[in-house]
Backbone bond lengths (Angstrom), bond angles and torsions (degrees), N, CA, C in turn:
res aa  C-N    CA-C-N  psi(-1)  N-CA   C-N-CA  omega(-1)  CA-C   N-CA-C  phi
1 M - - - 1.472 - - 1.551 111.59 -
2 R 1.263 116.63 -46.09 1.494 119.73 -175.77 1.567 110.80 -68.15
3 F 1.378 117.71 -28.89 1.458 117.42 177.09 1.445 112.49 -69.85
4 T 1.356 116.91 -35.09 1.502 120.11 177.87 1.510 111.69 -64.24
5 L 1.371 114.35 -44.67 1.471 119.42 -179.31 1.512 108.59 -65.62
6 A 1.356 115.89 -45.65 1.477 117.53 -178.62 1.515 112.52 -62.00
7 T 1.309 117.45 -39.36 1.456 121.06 179.66 1.541 109.56 -64.63
8 A 1.323 117.38 -39.23 1.444 120.15 179.96 1.564 108.53 -65.58
9 V 1.373 117.67 -40.59 1.415 119.18 177.35 1.529 111.50 -58.58
10 C 1.278 115.91 -46.19 1.521 122.17 -178.84 1.487 109.43 -62.02
11 V 1.356 120.63 -41.55 1.454 122.12 -179.77 1.528 110.98 -62.82
12 V 1.349 113.75 -44.65 1.468 119.05 179.53 1.490 110.28 -58.41
13 L 1.371 116.14 -50.72 1.419 120.34 -177.74 1.561 111.42 -62.54
14 F 1.279 119.29 -34.90 1.403 122.97 179.75 1.506 111.97 -66.33
15 V 1.369 114.15 -41.09 1.454 119.46 178.40 1.536 112.00 -66.15
16 L 1.381 114.70 -39.24 1.458 118.73 -175.26 1.549 112.05 -81.17
17 V 1.279 119.56 -46.20 1.434 120.94 -172.50 1.536 116.20 -125.67
18 G 1.315 116.06 -4.30 1.464 120.61 -174.12 1.493 111.54 78.38
19 W 1.374 112.56 179.72 1.489 114.61 179.66 1.490 112.47 -86.78
20 G 1.295 117.10 59.65 1.455 121.22 176.38 1.516 110.30 -80.78
21 P 1.382 115.21 174.20 1.444 119.83 178.49 1.546 114.31 -58.61
22 A 1.351 114.80 -40.48 1.485 119.99 -179.72 1.543 108.72 -62.40
23 A 1.336 117.58 -47.66 1.472 121.38 -179.25 1.488 111.68 -59.39
24 L 1.334 117.17 -44.02 1.473 122.28 179.34 1.530 111.25 -62.20
25 C 1.343 117.30 -38.88 1.419 121.52 -177.49 1.597 108.49 -69.80
26 V 1.325 115.84 -42.99 1.459 116.68 179.61 1.505 109.47 -68.76
27 A 1.308 117.04 -37.16 1.487 118.76 177.55 1.521 111.93 -60.84
28 G 1.341 117.18 -42.25 1.469 120.57 178.28 1.506 111.64 -63.10
29 L 1.344 114.36 -41.51 1.492 115.61 -179.40 1.540 111.27 -66.95
30 A 1.384 114.64 -35.16 1.472 117.00 178.48 1.518 111.09 -67.71
31 I 1.346 116.20 -42.02 1.476 117.27 179.46 1.522 109.95 -65.32
32 G 1.336 119.52 -39.91 1.433 122.10 178.10 1.553 110.63 -61.63
33 A 1.302 119.05 -44.39 1.452 123.62 -177.13 1.571 109.22 -65.11
34 L 1.332 113.68 -42.52 1.434 118.22 -179.95 1.569 110.60 -65.10
35 A 1.331 115.45 -41.48 1.445 118.47 178.65 1.528 112.45 -63.61
36 A 1.355 115.65 -39.06 1.427 121.91 178.38 1.551 110.85 -61.16
37 L 1.385 111.92 -46.91 1.468 116.82 -179.82 1.476 112.10 -61.66
38 A 1.359 117.34 -42.22 1.460 121.05 177.74 1.569 109.47 -61.00
39 G 1.327 116.66 -40.09 1.457 118.81 178.08 1.522 113.24 -62.15
40 V 1.343 115.63 -43.74 1.442 121.16 176.71 1.528 111.09 -56.85
41 R 1.378 115.20 -45.34 1.458 119.77 179.39 1.483 112.76 -63.91
42 R 1.325 118.45 -36.69 1.460 121.59 177.00 1.504 110.69 -65.51
43 V 1.303 117.58 -42.56 1.484 121.18 -179.22 1.545 108.22 -65.63
44 A 1.309 116.93 -43.86 1.467 120.03 178.57 1.510 112.33 -59.53
45 A 1.322 114.18 -43.24 1.526 117.46 179.25 1.468 112.36 -65.38
46 M 1.408 117.09 -38.13 1.449 119.61 177.90 1.522 111.87 -66.48
47 Q 1.349 117.79 -36.00 1.454 122.14 -178.33 1.534 107.61 -72.20
48 A 1.348 118.59 -39.83 1.481 118.28 175.93 1.514 112.60 -61.75
49 A 1.346 114.63 -39.80 1.446 117.48 -178.61 1.515 109.96 -67.34
50 E 1.361 118.24 -38.18 1.462 118.98 178.80 1.544 112.50 -68.64
51 V 1.338 116.24 -36.00 1.441 118.23 174.26 1.506 114.16 -61.70
52 A 1.383 113.49 -42.16 1.425 118.21 179.40 1.575 110.92 -66.13
53 R 1.340 115.95 -37.07 1.449 118.24 178.49 1.530 112.34 -66.24
54 L 1.314 115.69 -43.41 1.488 120.28 177.26 1.513 112.74 -64.86
55 T 1.329 117.76 -34.92 1.439 122.56 177.87 1.505 108.51 -64.97
56 R 1.331 117.60 -45.84 1.471 120.11 -179.81 1.564 109.68 -64.65
57 L 1.337 116.17 -38.08 1.484 117.73 179.51 1.527 108.75 -65.64
58 A 1.310 118.65 -41.01 1.492 120.27 -175.72 1.535 107.97 -68.02
59 D 1.340 117.23 -38.92 1.487 121.20 178.90 1.536 107.51 -63.58
60 R 1.315 118.77 -46.10 1.453 119.60 -176.75 1.508 110.93 -62.82
61 R 1.332 115.97 -43.91 1.513 121.51 179.64 1.531 107.55 -62.39
62 A 1.283 117.55 -42.55 1.516 119.87 -178.04 1.556 108.55 -64.14
63 D 1.352 117.11 -41.25 1.438 117.80 176.64 1.544 113.14 -61.89
64 Q 1.352 115.84 -40.72 1.419 119.99 178.60 1.522 113.64 -62.38
65 V 1.324 115.80 -44.37 1.442 121.47 179.45 1.489 111.27 -64.86
66 A 1.373 118.48 -42.47 1.425 122.95 177.22 1.522 110.68 -58.21
67 A 1.327 115.36 -47.16 1.467 121.70 -177.28 1.506 110.44 -64.73
68 L 1.310 119.15 -41.79 1.467 124.48 176.98 1.515 109.80 -63.41
69 S 1.341 118.34 -45.62 1.418 120.31 178.39 1.540 114.15 -60.98
70 H 1.353 115.99 -37.89 1.464 118.68 177.01 1.542 110.87 -69.37
71 E 1.306 117.31 -41.77 1.469 120.77 179.00 1.508 111.78 -62.27
72 L 1.335 118.78 -34.99 1.430 121.53 -179.67 1.485 113.56 -73.59
73 R 1.376 115.07 -35.58 1.470 117.51 -174.63 1.513 111.95 -69.30
74 T 1.330 119.37 -28.63 1.497 121.87 -176.56 1.489 111.56 -65.01
75 P 1.372 120.46 -51.26 1.471 117.54 179.06 1.536 110.34 -72.31
76 L 1.305 120.15 -30.04 1.438 119.72 178.14 1.531 110.81 -64.18
77 S 1.302 117.16 -40.18 1.469 120.00 176.73 1.531 111.86 -60.31
78 M 1.349 119.04 -37.61 1.397 121.86 179.15 1.519 111.46 -69.40
79 I 1.381 114.35 -44.19 1.463 116.58 176.28 1.529 112.67 -60.17
80 N 1.285 114.56 -42.89 1.486 121.00 -178.61 1.511 109.01 -62.73
81 G 1.360 118.37 -44.25 1.414 120.21 179.65 1.548 114.15 -65.72
82 A 1.334 116.09 -38.00 1.470 117.92 178.38 1.556 108.97 -67.89
83 A 1.287 119.14 -37.10 1.470 120.41 179.53 1.494 111.33 -67.70
84 E 1.338 118.73 -35.20 1.426 121.30 -178.56 1.584 108.67 -71.38
85 L 1.308 116.02 -39.88 1.477 118.11 175.44 1.524 112.97 -60.55
86 L 1.328 116.48 -38.97 1.479 119.59 177.62 1.531 109.14 -68.30
87 L 1.343 117.04 -40.56 1.452 117.32 -178.95 1.532 111.31 -67.46
88 E 1.318 115.97 -27.95 1.498 118.11 176.03 1.491 112.03 -75.30
89 R 1.331 115.82 -4.56 1.517 122.84 -179.78 1.513 112.60 64.13
90 T 1.355 114.86 29.19 1.488 119.43 177.51 1.544 110.80 -59.79
91 P 1.352 120.25 -46.43 1.445 121.04 -179.00 1.545 111.38 -77.66
92 G 1.327 118.20 -22.46 1.428 120.50 -177.69 1.528 113.22 156.77
93 D 1.317 116.06 177.56 1.416 120.02 -178.28 1.548 112.23 -66.77
94 L 1.362 117.02 159.23 1.403 122.74 -179.67 1.515 110.89 -123.73
95 T 1.279 118.05 148.44 1.479 121.05 168.75 1.509 111.25 -74.52
96 V 1.296 118.68 167.11 1.427 121.83 176.75 1.503 112.35 -60.15
97 A 1.318 115.66 -41.67 1.507 122.51 -176.63 1.568 106.84 -68.73
98 Q 1.326 118.10 -42.64 1.442 118.97 -179.76 1.537 112.29 -63.88
99 E 1.351 116.98 -40.15 1.400 121.12 176.53 1.531 114.67 -62.14
100 R 1.357 113.70 -39.62 1.479 119.68 175.95 1.504 111.36 -61.64
101 F 1.329 117.22 -46.76 1.459 121.76 -178.43 1.568 112.02 -66.43
102 L 1.355 115.98 -35.80 1.439 116.21 178.87 1.516 111.40 -72.27
103 Q 1.342 114.92 -30.31 1.489 117.53 176.97 1.514 112.11 -66.09
104 I 1.351 112.97 -37.62 1.503 119.06 177.14 1.537 108.62 -61.87
105 I 1.348 117.94 -46.28 1.423 123.09 -179.42 1.526 108.56 -61.13
106 N 1.289 118.86 -44.06 1.451 123.17 -179.93 1.512 110.06 -62.70
107 D 1.262 119.20 -47.17 1.488 122.88 -178.96 1.575 111.25 -63.58
108 Q 1.302 115.17 -43.53 1.445 117.98 -178.49 1.523 112.43 -67.95
109 C 1.381 114.93 -31.49 1.443 117.22 176.08 1.509 110.53 -65.29
110 A 1.356 115.66 -41.82 1.451 118.23 177.50 1.504 112.85 -62.15
111 T 1.335 117.09 -35.86 1.479 120.85 176.89 1.502 112.17 -64.68
112 L 1.357 115.89 -43.08 1.424 119.52 179.44 1.516 112.42 -69.03
113 N 1.297 117.06 -36.39 1.515 118.95 175.32 1.492 108.06 -62.69
114 G 1.279 119.46 -42.92 1.494 120.23 178.12 1.516 111.62 -59.94
115 L 1.378 114.54 -39.69 1.454 117.76 179.00 1.545 111.99 -65.46
116 C 1.382 114.79 -38.23 1.421 117.50 178.58 1.565 111.84 -63.94
117 E 1.304 115.18 -38.03 1.444 121.31 178.01 1.548 110.61 -64.19
118 S 1.331 115.73 -40.31 1.457 120.04 178.79 1.573 109.75 -67.48
119 L 1.298 117.03 -41.94 1.508 119.59 176.16 1.522 111.74 -58.64
120 L 1.364 114.11 -45.29 1.451 119.25 -177.62 1.518 108.80 -64.00
121 L 1.320 119.06 -42.86 1.451 122.75 -179.57 1.530 109.37 -64.39
122 Q 1.329 115.78 -45.17 1.477 117.47 176.86 1.530 114.25 -59.27
123 A 1.324 114.13 -34.73 1.487 117.43 178.95 1.577 109.60 -69.59
124 K 1.283 115.83 -33.64 1.465 117.08 176.46 1.546 110.63 -69.96
125 I 1.318 116.92 -36.78 1.469 120.66 177.68 1.564 110.21 -61.01
126 E 1.335 114.17 -46.52 1.469 117.35 -176.96 1.551 111.25 -71.42
127 A 1.324 116.52 -25.30 1.497 118.21 177.05 1.505 112.43 -85.08
128 G 1.342 118.60 -1.50 1.450 121.19 -179.81 1.509 114.18 77.13
129 L 1.393 117.60 17.84 1.453 121.60 -177.24 1.534 110.76 -100.55
130 F 1.317 117.68 9.68 1.471 121.46 -173.71 1.511 106.96 -104.39
131 T 1.337 116.48 98.50 1.475 119.80 -175.37 1.511 107.27 -134.37
132 P 1.341 119.20 135.61 1.455 121.77 -178.43 1.568 109.58 -71.23
133 R 1.357 114.03 154.02 1.437 121.38 173.94 1.540 107.08 -117.44
134 P 1.307 116.41 86.96 1.520 117.85 -169.76 1.533 113.86 -74.85
135 E 1.296 112.10 149.33 1.483 121.08 173.82 1.507 106.23 -148.84
136 R 1.319 116.42 178.52 1.441 117.94 179.14 1.562 108.93 -79.22
137 V 1.334 114.61 121.35 1.460 121.54 -166.74 1.505 111.58 -126.79
138 D 1.348 118.07 134.84 1.443 121.66 170.78 1.535 105.15 -95.55
139 V 1.347 114.92 107.59 1.498 117.84 -174.18 1.556 110.10 -68.21
140 S 1.367 117.23 -29.30 1.501 118.68 176.32 1.509 110.44 -60.22
141 T 1.309 117.30 -45.14 1.485 121.28 -179.97 1.506 109.85 -63.46
142 V 1.309 118.88 -45.79 1.479 122.06 178.11 1.522 111.17 -58.82
143 T 1.335 116.13 -46.70 1.426 120.09 -178.25 1.563 111.16 -66.46
144 R 1.332 116.26 -37.72 1.468 120.76 179.92 1.535 109.33 -62.60
145 D 1.362 117.14 -41.95 1.441 121.70 -179.38 1.530 111.04 -62.91
146 V 1.330 116.50 -40.31 1.463 121.48 179.32 1.533 109.95 -66.36
147 V 1.288 116.29 -46.80 1.508 119.87 -178.69 1.542 108.70 -63.27
148 T 1.334 118.61 -43.14 1.448 118.71 176.76 1.490 113.65 -57.86
149 A 1.363 116.19 -40.52 1.458 118.43 178.55 1.573 113.83 -70.19
150 M 1.324 114.67 -31.21 1.481 120.75 -177.45 1.478 112.89 -80.94
151 R 1.314 121.84 -24.99 1.431 123.83 -175.14 1.551 113.79 -57.20
152 P 1.327 119.89 -48.09 1.477 117.09 175.36 1.514 115.27 -57.53
153 V 1.365 117.87 -35.32 1.433 122.27 178.85 1.506 110.39 -65.26
154 C 1.377 113.36 -44.77 1.508 118.85 -177.49 1.540 108.07 -70.80
155 A 1.315 118.34 -32.03 1.466 121.17 -174.89 1.512 109.95 -66.23
156 K 1.377 119.62 -25.17 1.437 121.24 174.28 1.533 112.97 -63.25
157 K 1.335 115.31 -24.45 1.444 120.96 178.61 1.544 111.99 -100.58
158 E 1.388 113.96 9.80 1.414 122.67 -177.83 1.539 111.02 58.73
159 Q 1.285 115.93 41.04 1.445 122.41 179.60 1.499 109.48 -107.20
160 W 1.377 116.11 139.43 1.434 121.78 179.64 1.544 108.92 -99.79
161 V 1.329 116.03 134.20 1.472 122.75 176.98 1.546 109.84 -114.07
162 T 1.323 116.69 112.94 1.489 117.08 176.45 1.509 109.44 -101.62
163 L 1.365 112.20 159.64 1.456 118.56 -177.79 1.493 108.27 -138.86
164 D 1.362 114.96 130.13 1.456 119.75 177.73 1.515 108.62 -129.58
165 T 1.359 118.44 116.07 1.433 122.35 -177.38 1.555 109.58 -131.66
166 P 1.306 120.26 157.12 1.489 119.05 172.52 1.478 112.17 -66.10
167 Q 1.315 114.14 155.46 1.486 119.54 -178.30 1.554 107.48 -66.45
168 V 1.335 117.25 -38.01 1.479 120.72 174.64 1.548 108.31 -131.04
169 T 1.297 113.81 125.44 1.474 120.37 -178.68 1.487 110.13 -112.36
170 R 1.264 116.93 129.47 1.462 122.17 177.26 1.494 108.95 -66.28
171 R 1.292 118.68 134.40 1.472 122.28 178.91 1.496 111.58 -73.45
172 I 1.321 116.02 149.24 1.464 122.73 176.28 1.460 109.96 -127.96
173 R 1.352 115.39 166.21 1.496 118.47 177.01 1.511 109.09 -87.40
174 A 1.262 116.04 116.73 1.482 122.56 -177.05 1.503 110.82 -158.88
175 D 1.344 116.66 165.46 1.381 122.69 175.08 1.535 107.30 -92.16
176 P 1.304 122.08 111.62 1.477 123.87 -172.30 1.504 113.35 -62.41
177 L 1.342 118.01 -34.55 1.462 121.76 -178.61 1.561 108.89 -69.44
178 L 1.326 115.84 -41.51 1.482 117.48 -178.58 1.519 112.34 -74.06
179 V 1.326 117.16 -34.69 1.504 117.71 174.26 1.501 110.19 -64.53
180 A 1.351 116.20 -41.10 1.474 118.87 179.90 1.543 109.44 -62.91
181 Q 1.328 116.28 -38.33 1.462 118.47 177.39 1.554 113.56 -63.34
182 A 1.340 113.93 -43.04 1.436 119.39 179.44 1.538 109.56 -58.93
183 V 1.310 117.47 -50.06 1.474 122.02 179.36 1.549 109.99 -59.61
184 S 1.320 115.33 -46.35 1.451 120.39 -179.09 1.512 112.87 -61.43
185 N 1.302 119.15 -39.57 1.408 123.06 176.20 1.527 113.90 -61.74
186 L 1.343 114.97 -43.07 1.466 119.40 -178.14 1.538 110.77 -72.36
187 V 1.346 116.88 -37.63 1.464 118.41 179.83 1.550 109.02 -71.43
188 T 1.320 119.34 -35.15 1.467 122.06 175.31 1.549 110.72 -62.77
189 N 1.335 116.65 -43.53 1.456 118.18 177.82 1.546 108.94 -64.81
190 A 1.279 119.17 -42.53 1.449 121.73 179.55 1.500 110.39 -59.56
191 S 1.335 117.49 -43.78 1.458 121.45 -179.73 1.495 113.49 -65.69
192 R 1.332 113.97 -37.41 1.462 117.59 -176.71 1.508 111.74 -66.70
193 Y 1.313 119.39 -29.45 1.439 121.12 -176.30 1.558 114.77 -119.10
194 T 1.332 113.83 17.00 1.445 117.26 172.19 1.522 105.88 -92.89
195 T 1.312 114.78 152.41 1.477 120.82 -174.13 1.557 108.45 -70.97
196 V 1.264 117.90 157.66 1.468 125.35 173.05 1.532 107.09 -62.85
197 G 1.309 113.95 128.11 1.472 116.39 -171.25 1.440 117.84 79.08
198 G 1.362 116.38 8.17 1.440 123.68 -176.04 1.532 111.00 -86.90
199 R 1.329 115.21 -174.57 1.464 119.48 -172.55 1.569 106.62 -134.40
200 I 1.402 110.77 143.79 1.466 121.62 175.41 1.492 106.80 -121.49
201 D 1.306 117.22 124.40 1.496 122.25 -179.33 1.534 108.32 -108.19
202 V 1.360 115.61 128.31 1.451 123.10 178.59 1.468 106.81 -120.40
203 R 1.361 117.30 127.45 1.485 120.06 -177.88 1.499 109.32 -137.61
204 V 1.346 116.07 139.46 1.434 121.90 173.99 1.535 108.05 -115.98
205 M 1.343 112.46 135.17 1.491 117.95 -177.51 1.539 108.47 -135.38
206 M 1.327 115.91 146.93 1.469 121.58 170.48 1.517 106.16 -92.60
207 I 1.339 115.56 130.71 1.414 123.15 178.73 1.550 108.06 -121.52
208 D 1.354 117.21 176.95 1.410 120.20 -174.50 1.515 113.19 -60.42
209 T 1.365 117.67 -38.38 1.420 123.48 -173.95 1.526 113.17 -93.19
210 G 1.371 118.36 -11.90 1.452 118.68 -177.68 1.504 110.91 164.71
211 I 1.363 116.08 -134.83 1.479 123.68 178.48 1.454 111.02 -116.87
212 A 1.331 115.05 140.84 1.499 122.64 178.01 1.504 106.82 -119.17
213 V 1.384 118.45 135.22 1.414 123.70 176.08 1.585 109.28 -119.77
214 Y 1.248 115.57 126.31 1.486 122.54 -179.38 1.485 109.96 -110.26
215 I 1.355 117.36 133.76 1.476 124.14 172.23 1.481 107.17 -128.09
216 S 1.328 117.86 116.49 1.445 124.56 -177.01 1.526 111.35 -117.32
217 D 1.316 118.44 146.27 1.450 121.60 171.71 1.478 111.21 -138.47
218 D 1.300 115.91 167.61 1.493 121.48 -179.83 1.526 111.22 -107.35
219 G 1.387 115.75 33.42 1.470 119.92 -177.46 1.478 114.93 -80.46
220 A 1.293 117.08 -154.78 1.453 122.43 -170.27 1.510 112.83 -77.55
221 G 1.339 117.12 -16.20 1.459 119.58 -177.44 1.527 111.16 73.05
222 M 1.316 115.29 -165.09 1.509 121.07 -177.85 1.499 111.72 -141.83
223 T 1.318 114.24 150.57 1.508 118.93 169.95 1.476 109.14 -78.79
224 R 1.354 117.63 172.76 1.443 124.62 -179.42 1.521 108.71 -62.31
225 D 1.318 120.66 -41.52 1.444 123.02 -175.87 1.569 108.29 -70.88
226 Q 1.307 117.69 -38.26 1.467 119.31 177.92 1.522 111.15 -66.44
227 R 1.309 114.26 -37.42 1.469 116.63 178.34 1.512 111.48 -67.53
228 R 1.302 119.33 -35.02 1.427 124.08 178.29 1.540 111.92 -59.39
229 R 1.360 114.63 -38.30 1.466 120.04 -176.29 1.552 111.57 -99.28
230 L 1.314 115.86 22.21 1.478 120.02 -169.14 1.516 112.91 -61.92
231 F 1.348 118.75 -40.84 1.460 120.38 -172.04 1.499 110.70 -105.11
232 Q 1.372 117.92 26.23 1.450 121.08 176.19 1.570 107.56 -93.11
233 R 1.281 114.42 140.53 1.502 119.00 174.63 1.508 111.38 -71.03
234 F 1.288 112.04 146.13 1.498 124.34 173.63 1.560 110.51 59.15
235 A 1.351 116.54 32.50 1.454 122.04 170.37 1.513 106.46 -95.68
236 T 1.327 118.91 107.24 1.459 121.87 -165.64 1.526 113.14 -105.93
237 D 1.337 117.12 -2.94 1.472 117.75 -174.41 1.518 113.53 -103.44
238 R 1.336 116.50 24.82 1.429 120.39 177.42 1.507 110.51 -116.22
239 P 1.345 121.27 149.21 1.429 121.03 -170.89 1.525 115.41 -68.30
240 L 1.349 117.28 -28.45 1.441 116.73 179.54 1.512 106.92 -102.03
241 A 1.331 117.22 88.97 1.463 118.52 179.29 1.524 107.53 -151.78
242 D 1.289 121.36 162.05 1.416 123.42 175.70 1.491 111.34 -107.55
243 G 1.354 115.21 20.86 1.478 118.70 -176.16 1.473 112.63 94.78
244 T 1.311 118.19 -26.39 1.436 120.90 -178.56 1.526 113.00 -125.21
245 G 1.305 117.29 -22.59 1.432 125.39 -178.74 1.498 111.06 82.31
246 L 1.376 117.89 4.40 1.492 121.57 -174.74 1.510 108.96 -68.21
247 G 1.414 116.89 -34.45 1.430 118.90 -174.83 1.593 113.51 -59.96
248 L 1.322 111.81 -44.66 1.470 117.82 178.84 1.539 111.85 -73.72
249 V 1.329 116.75 -34.81 1.466 119.76 175.20 1.535 111.01 -61.26
250 I 1.291 115.59 -42.19 1.473 122.04 -176.91 1.550 107.16 -69.99
251 T 1.322 116.79 -43.84 1.501 120.60 179.54 1.508 108.57 -59.36
252 K 1.300 118.99 -45.20 1.510 121.18 -179.34 1.529 110.33 -63.35
253 T 1.387 116.47 -39.31 1.432 118.34 176.37 1.473 115.35 -63.42
254 I 1.366 115.90 -38.78 1.501 123.08 178.09 1.512 108.66 -60.56
255 V 1.290 115.74 -52.17 1.472 122.24 -176.36 1.527 111.15 -61.58
256 E 1.332 117.89 -45.85 1.436 120.68 179.01 1.559 114.67 -67.35
257 L 1.321 114.41 -33.70 1.495 117.41 176.50 1.544 111.32 -64.47
258 H 1.326 114.50 -26.82 1.479 118.97 175.83 1.505 112.36 -86.45
259 G 1.322 118.91 4.28 1.434 121.43 -178.08 1.485 115.84 80.71
260 G 1.358 117.39 12.43 1.401 120.61 -178.20 1.547 113.34 -102.72
261 S 1.289 114.40 -171.26 1.485 121.38 -175.94 1.534 109.11 -133.86
262 I 1.355 118.07 153.46 1.457 121.63 174.80 1.504 108.31 -126.69
263 F 1.346 116.01 141.32 1.456 124.34 -175.18 1.484 108.01 -133.83
264 V 1.365 115.19 157.94 1.440 119.20 175.94 1.530 109.05 -137.00
265 D 1.364 117.00 136.81 1.427 122.77 175.73 1.523 106.61 -121.15
266 T 1.315 119.12 114.98 1.441 122.34 -173.85 1.499 110.43 -150.96
267 A 1.301 113.11 157.67 1.491 121.19 173.72 1.517 106.87 -149.23
268 S 1.297 117.25 150.52 1.447 123.25 179.32 1.487 110.23 -57.13
269 R 1.373 115.66 126.72 1.482 123.70 175.97 1.554 112.05 67.19
270 R 1.335 119.17 15.78 1.441 118.54 -179.38 1.522 112.92 -130.14
271 G 1.329 118.06 18.31 1.433 123.53 176.86 1.492 114.48 81.44
272 T 1.331 116.81 178.75 1.427 122.58 -173.62 1.514 109.71 -141.40
273 T 1.333 117.67 142.37 1.458 121.87 173.15 1.580 107.56 -125.59
274 F 1.313 114.60 121.47 1.449 119.47 169.78 1.511 111.05 -96.62
275 V 1.350 118.86 137.00 1.430 123.49 176.62 1.531 108.74 -128.14
276 F 1.294 118.37 128.24 1.473 121.11 171.29 1.529 109.19 -125.85
277 T 1.300 113.16 143.87 1.472 120.31 179.18 1.466 112.28 -114.69
278 L 1.312 118.79 147.18 1.465 124.67 175.52 1.517 107.13 -127.10
279 P 1.323 117.45 128.61 1.515 119.17 179.61 1.523 113.82 -73.83
280 W 1.310 113.66 157.58 1.498 117.91 179.23 1.528 110.75 -59.63
281 A 1.361 116.97 -38.64 1.446 117.98 -174.76 1.488 115.14 -73.00
282 G 1.340 118.97 -19.20 1.418 121.37 -178.79 1.510 112.94 81.86
283 P 1.340 118.67 -168.18 1.459 122.75 -178.45 1.532 110.45 -65.50
284 A 1.344 113.37 150.33 1.475 119.44 177.08 1.482 108.76 -69.34
């Protein structure tokens, strides 16, 4: 294409002014400009093709993860159901050891089900199917419901969960289910790494730009290197992790989709505080 245009330019110049020095100079500039334009177009086409390839790859991987998550949940549900029937002593009485082993099976099934849900949610994020459905939400009420549901779980570890919220909280635009999941993920992390008999403090505050939620624990804290890799998937050697790092990755995604930010204040052997903010306006 560029040779055709360049030839046309040269012919026009020859007709108008002949093959003088000025015409040759202009023709050279024209050919160079056309060649540069063609190069830019080639680069743009290559980049578009690469983006399309990566998009197809991400979609395929998301489909694979979603299928795997579904296939895992089916047998897990059956195992969990059988364990619950045995714990209810429907087939007959249990010894103390049998009851303890069944409780372990039941607890681990719940953990794996939670992991499958996290994998499925991460697959939706990567496929671009993870979008908030905002409505007018009282974050204090959402947080209170999460803490109420988490207290019996934490009580098994002899952990105390406190909650401090304003008497009246201005509503914001947010997806209540996603906000609840963000709070639940952070409280679960805090419980996992808080000492037996320890304390988890949850606090909701109104700030100038929106709502801030604080979750603090008295656990082991993190080193500087662990903090740097905090929101990476499959980072397993840091104290605040669910074994995959998906919980914190998903929490960060939820907060950022709402136009908010998440921060962490931690020190080794001095506990950790997570803070996330949600703006008044909600997601864009």
